Structure formats: C-alpha cells, structure tokens
N, C-alpha and C positions, 0 to 999 in steps of 0.2 A: 629253618627260616622263620617259622612262626614264633619260636622262643626268642629269637634275637629281636624281632619287631616288638614283642611284648616288653622285653627288657629296656629297649630304647624308649618306648612310650612311658614306661614306669619312671625311668630316669628323667625324662622331660617333665612329667607331672611333678615329681619331687623337686626338681630344680625350680620350676615356676612357683611352686608353693613356698619354698624357702626364700626366693627372691621377694615375693609379695609380703611374707612375714617380716623380712628385714626392712622393707620400705615402709610398711605401715606401723611398725613398732615405734619409730620415732614420733610419728603423728599421735599415737596413743599416749606416749609419755608427755608430749606437749599439751595435749588435751587434759590430762590428769593434773598437770601443773596449773593450767588455767582454772580448772574447777576448784582446786585448792585455794587459789587466790580469791575466787568468788566467795567461797565459804568463809574465808577470813574477813572479807569485807562485810558479809552478812552478819558475822559475829559482832563486829564493831558497830554495825548499824543497830543490832538488837540491844547492845549496851546503851547506845544513845537514846533509843526509844524508851528504855527502862528509866533512864534519868529524867527524860521529859515527862514521863508519866508520874514519877514521884514528885516532880516540881508542880505539876498540874494538881495532883491530889492535895499537896500542901497549900497551894493557892486557894483551892475550893474550900478547904477546911478553914482557912483564915477568913475568907469572905463569909462563910456560914457563921463563924464565931462573931464577926462584926455585926451581922444581921441580928443575931440573938441578943447581943448587947444593946443594940438600938431598940429592939422590940421590948426588952425589959425596961429600958429607960423611959419609953412612952407609956408603959403600964399595960402592955398586952398580956392577955391570959391564955393559957393553953385551951384547946378545944375540949369539949366534954368527952369526945371519943378518946382523947389521949390521956385522960385521968385514970 
C-alpha cells in the first residue's frame, strides 16, 4: 500500500509540474518577444542620439569658428599663456 501511495504522489507531482511548465512557457515566450521589441526601440533611440550629438558638435564647431573669425577681425591677440 505504501508503494502505491508513493507512486500516486509522484504522478501527481509530475503532472502538476508539467501543467505549470506548459502554462508558463507561453508567458515566457511573450515576455521574450516584448523584451526584444524594447531592445529594438533602444537601438533606434541610440542611433537618434548619435545623430543629435553629431549635429550638436558640428554646430558648436561652427559657432567657435565664427567667434574666432570675429576675434581676429577686431584684432584680438592670444593670451601669453597660449603662446
């Protein structure tokens, strides 16, 4: 009688484990798809940030060049420490 009770308990545990695995497997697949979507969005955002950074660097370089041209036009000299 002890052996049959043990076998029934084992069967119940295996059945519950298999059922839980089946039910949660779809949720994990859905979660993986959502995470992949977020990764793709972050990759696109990273590219946009890189483009904005490049435009900002180019704008700052242009302003710096204009300031140097103005300084040279009014006769500014470099500091003694920069010579």
